[in-house]
GUTORMI-889342 format. One line per field, with one value per residue (C-alpha): residue number from 1; x, y, z. Coordinates in pm, 1 decimal, decimal comma, padded with zeros to 6 digits. Layout:
BEGIN
resi	(NUM;...) $
u	(X;...) $
v	(Y;...) $
w	(Z;...) $
# end
This chain:
BEGIN
resi	(1;2;3;4;5;6;7;8;9;10;11;12;13;14;15;16;17;18;19;20;21;22;23;24;25;26;27;28;29;30;31;32;33;34;35;36;37;38;39;40;41;42;43;44;45;46;47;48;49;50;51;52;53;54;55;56;57;58;59;60;61;62;63;64;65;66;67;68;69;70;71;72;73;74;75;76;77;78;79;80;81;82;83;84;85;86;87;88;89;90;91;92;93;94;95;96;97;98;99;100;101;102;103;104;105;106;107;108;109;110;111;112;113;114;115;116;117;118;119;120;121;122;123;124;125;126;127;128;129;130;131;132;133;134;135;136;137;138;139;140;141;142;143;144;145;146;147;148;149;150;151;152;153;154;155;156;157;158;159;160;161;162;163;164;165;166;167;168;169;170;171;172;173;174;175;176;177;178;179;180;181;182;183;184;185;186;187;188;189;190;191;192;193;194;195;196;197;198;199;200;201;202;203;204;205;206;207;208;209;210;211;212;213;214;215;216;217;218;219;220;221;222;223;224;225;226;227;228;229;230;231;232;233;234;235;236;237;238;239;240;241;242;243;244;245;246;247;248;249;250;251;252;253;254;255;256;257;258) $
u	(-02800,0;-03034,6;-03070,1;-02688,7;-02644,3;-02910,7;-02733,5;-02404,9;-02573,7;-02736,2;-02409,2;-02194,1;-02457,3;-02395,7;-02019,3;-01842,6;-01720,4;-01360,9;-01458,8;-01612,0;-01429,2;-01348,3;-01279,8;-00914,4;-00855,8;-00547,5;-00695,5;-00979,8;-01036,4;-01276,5;-01324,9;-01429,9;-01543,7;-01613,4;-01955,0;-01967,1;-02150,8;-01829,0;-01831,8;-02078,9;-02296,3;-02069,6;-01772,1;-01971,3;-02081,8;-01728,9;-01588,6;-01842,4;-01768,1;-01397,2;-01433,1;-01667,3;-01431,8;-01130,5;-01291,0;-01371,4;-01018,2;-00817,8;-00517,5;-00727,7;-00931,3;-00611,7;-00429,1;-00719,6;-00706,4;-00334,1;-00247,1;-00203,9;-00576,0;-00681,2;-00946,7;-01007,2;-01302,6;-01424,2;-01674,2;-01770,5;-01900,1;-01967,4;-01918,9;-01985,4;-02002,9;-01996,7;-02217,9;-02312,0;-02214,6;-02378,4;-02269,2;-02339,7;-02167,5;-02143,5;-01856,2;-01820,6;-01560,0;-01378,6;-01231,2;-01283,9;-01333,2;-01705,2;-01735,7;-01545,8;-01775,3;-02080,5;-01965,3;-01905,8;-02260,4;-02401,6;-02210,8;-02337,2;-02702,4;-02696,9;-02836,7;-02577,2;-02643,0;-02427,3;-02400,4;-02355,1;-02022,7;-01663,4;-01544,2;-01256,4;-01220,8;-01578,5;-01531,1;-01217,8;-01399,9;-01679,9;-01430,9;-01248,5;-01578,2;-01668,9;-01330,4;-01343,7;-01695,6;-01674,9;-01643,7;-01296,7;-00938,5;-00723,1;-00347,5;-00372,9;-00644,7;-00664,9;-00884,5;-00873,1;-01005,2;-01070,5;-01171,1;-01147,6;-01086,5;-00948,5;-01135,1;-01352,5;-01592,3;-01589,6;-01283,0;-00932,9;-00832,8;-00475,3;-00608,3;-00830,3;-00554,5;-00326,1;-00591,5;-00629,2;-00252,5;-00225,1;-00485,5;-00279,1;-00506,5;-00336,4;-00478,2;-00411,2;-00528,4;-00665,7;-00691,8;-00880,6;-00692,2;-00845,9;-01043,2;-00916,7;-00909,1;-01201,9;-01057,0;-01334,1;-01362,3;-01043,5;-00675,9;-00381,6;-00164,7;-00426,4;-00184,6;00059,9;-00225,6;-00318,5;00044,2;00084,5;-00259,9;-00452,4;-00249,6;-00092,8;00119,7;00462,1;00333,6;00085,0;00074,6;-00106,7;-00198,1;-00311,7;-00539,9;-00469,5;-00687,1;-01042,0;-00964,2;-00708,2;-00957,4;-01049,8;-00688,5;-00569,0;-00830,9;-00725,5;-00357,9;-00432,0;-00627,8;-00346,5;-00093,6;-00317,3;-00350,8;00020,8;00130,8;00367,7;00411,5;00421,4;00740,5;00750,4;00740,9;00707,1;00953,1;00785,4;00857,0;01020,9;00731,3;00435,6;00075,1;-00155,0;-00390,9;-00656,3;-00653,9;-00992,9;-01157,9;-00988,9;-01103,7;-01458,0;-01468,1;-01322,9;-01583,6;-01867,9;-01783,0;-02028,3) $
v	(06487,7;06360,3;06706,4;06742,6;06407,8;06504,4;06835,1;06657,0;06427,3;06719,1;06911,0;06623,3;06520,7;06844,4;06804,3;06672,1;06313,5;06430,8;06601,8;06287,8;05981,5;05740,4;05369,8;05288,7;05039,6;04923,3;05001,1;05198,6;05038,8;05144,1;04879,2;05087,6;04849,6;04939,7;04825,7;05038,4;04905,7;04809,4;04502,5;04226,8;04046,3;03741,8;03965,4;04161,1;03840,1;03698,3;04024,1;04027,9;03663,5;03744,9;03994,7;03768,6;03471,1;03683,1;03810,3;03453,2;03329,3;03260,8;03456,5;03770,3;03750,1;03675,0;03971,3;04203,1;04111,4;04072,6;04439,8;04626,5;04699,1;04358,0;04498,6;04683,3;04881,8;04818,3;04984,0;04824,9;05054,4;05018,0;05303,3;05418,8;05776,8;06106,3;06073,4;05715,8;05527,5;05244,6;05142,4;04771,7;04736,7;05045,6;05080,3;04748,5;04631,6;04309,0;04160,4;03789,5;03541,0;03550,1;03925,8;03896,5;03613,3;03825,8;04089,5;03818,2;03693,7;04043,2;04080,5;03749,1;03829,3;04188,1;04233,7;04269,3;04580,2;04798,4;05178,2;05417,2;05595,6;05562,9;05824,4;05704,2;06058,9;06068,3;05729,5;05857,2;06169,8;05959,7;05724,5;06016,8;06158,7;05822,9;05800,3;06155,0;06116,6;05771,1;05682,2;05526,6;05631,9;05413,2;05376,0;05359,6;05481,9;05308,2;05314,4;05002,5;05090,2;04839,2;04910,7;04815,5;05156,5;05507,2;05798,1;05959,6;06179,1;06403,8;06582,3;06493,3;06180,5;06292,0;06608,2;06411,0;06154,9;06433,6;06561,7;06220,3;06180,4;06518,2;06398,8;06088,9;05845,3;05566,2;05442,0;05098,7;04974,4;04658,2;04721,1;04460,9;04389,2;04062,0;04225,5;04351,9;04734,9;04872,9;05217,5;05398,0;05282,1;05078,0;05123,3;04884,6;04991,4;05036,5;04915,5;05195,8;05446,1;05334,0;05364,1;05715,4;05863,4;05675,3;05519,8;05719,2;05652,3;05513,2;05155,6;05196,0;04926,4;04799,8;04436,9;04401,2;04111,0;03970,7;03660,0;03648,7;03317,4;03498,1;03750,7;03575,7;03490,8;03842,7;04007,2;03787,8;03869,8;04239,8;04243,9;04068,8;04318,3;04613,1;04504,4;04436,7;04756,4;04557,8;04591,5;04306,9;04263,7;04456,2;04218,5;04452,3;04692,3;05015,8;05303,3;05615,6;05839,4;05876,0;05807,1;06085,0;06113,5;06276,4;06010,7;05875,1;06215,0;06280,4;05947,0;06004,9;06350,5;06207,9;05933,6;06159,8;06422,6;06436,9) $
w	(07415,9;07149,1;06994,6;06989,1;06813,1;06561,1;06501,0;06431,8;06181,9;06001,6;05984,4;05857,4;05604,4;05417,8;05405,2;05098,0;05114,7;05158,7;05485,2;05630,7;05753,6;05473,4;05493,6;05430,9;05149,2;04965,6;04624,6;04470,8;04130,5;03856,6;03589,0;03286,3;03013,8;02650,6;02524,9;02209,5;01905,9;01730,1;01955,8;01871,9;02126,0;02155,4;02236,1;02493,2;02663,9;02666,2;02800,8;03084,9;03164,6;03159,5;03441,6;03638,3;03607,0;03698,0;04017,4;04121,3;04058,6;04377,8;04247,6;04203,2;04524,2;04716,6;04562,6;04642,4;05012,7;05081,1;05132,6;05458,3;05493,6;05363,9;05132,0;04807,4;04670,9;04316,1;04083,3;03750,5;03477,8;03106,7;02864,9;02510,4;02382,2;02577,0;02883,6;02793,0;03107,4;03298,4;03650,0;03696,8;04033,9;04253,4;04498,5;04678,1;04927,6;04846,7;05162,9;05098,7;04814,2;04892,1;04839,7;04511,1;04401,6;04483,4;04233,9;03975,0;04025,0;03976,9;03650,5;03517,6;03584,5;03453,3;03099,9;02823,8;02613,2;02393,0;02398,9;02108,2;02052,7;02170,3;02417,9;02631,8;02762,7;02889,9;03055,9;03230,9;03346,6;03494,0;03659,4;03821,0;03947,3;04099,6;04271,4;04408,0;04546,3;04703,0;05071,4;05054,0;05113,7;04893,1;04904,8;04525,3;04291,0;03953,9;03644,4;03429,2;03083,1;02805,3;02446,9;02081,3;01925,0;01977,1;02128,4;01860,5;02058,5;02362,6;02493,8;02371,0;02559,8;02635,5;02798,1;03033,8;03091,9;03212,0;03452,1;03612,6;03635,8;03810,4;04061,1;04137,8;03954,6;03760,5;03430,5;03280,8;02942,9;02786,3;02409,4;02207,8;01885,3;01768,2;01485,5;01151,7;01169,1;00968,8;00913,0;01100,0;01459,6;01501,2;01417,1;01357,2;01653,2;01922,3;02189,2;02105,6;02104,1;02455,7;02565,6;02426,1;02484,0;02753,2;03034,3;03318,3;03624,8;03712,5;03718,4;03431,0;03165,9;02858,2;02791,1;02428,9;02340,9;01994,6;02021,0;02151,2;02321,1;02540,9;02672,6;02997,7;03088,0;02999,8;03220,0;03511,5;03451,9;03435,9;03761,2;03947,1;03809,5;03896,2;04255,1;04292,8;04117,9;03894,6;03518,7;03265,1;03061,3;02734,2;02440,8;02145,6;01984,8;01891,8;01653,4;01788,8;01683,6;01917,6;01827,5;01713,4;02008,9;01789,3;01517,7;01622,1;01595,2;01259,5;01116,8;01229,6;01069,4;00748,1;00720,9;00831,1;00570,2;00274,8) $
# end
């Protein structure tokens, strides 16, 4: 019998994750956080603390564990340009306030470093790869992407967004709009750009942050909404025309031109 058990192990080890038994969870959530060099050190530290504080908050830990399965799986990654990704917390099950607090502690003790470039599309590609290759079977699969500027490198973001949507992956956005647009790496209507070019899914939403002091509260609000599948009320009237999803690439070429 021992040889038969060993044979089973060797056979299943070579199978893709989809062919093996996965742990059922209510939510698979990738927190994809912008750490490009357009953000200064104080903003990076506050952003990191925002996610740590949110995960410790009773409203968030309760929401993460109140579904049918009573647990969610979370991965926390930072991103910059194409291929510039850093996973700070690999896939971890949250099934109690203590497990949520453990992730928060990891985030607080990890070094804060920026990455060069701004490629939302590359971050989404990496997030989708992490979701497809993990050991979980989530009722919902969500990528939560934050950033302070449009995509300006890598594949067109709308193209990648559509691929994730076709795979049943939702995308929500947290655009940072508390800085004056500099004309190169940021734009005036970043929230509309996220709405038109980044987010995907029937319950997808954008929560723009206009004041740095609101960052921590906004992250907490967004996590609760993501877990519940609800959308925040729309507070802003918008123009009928859609955003140019290649505006970041065009601006970069314009400023890079001799």
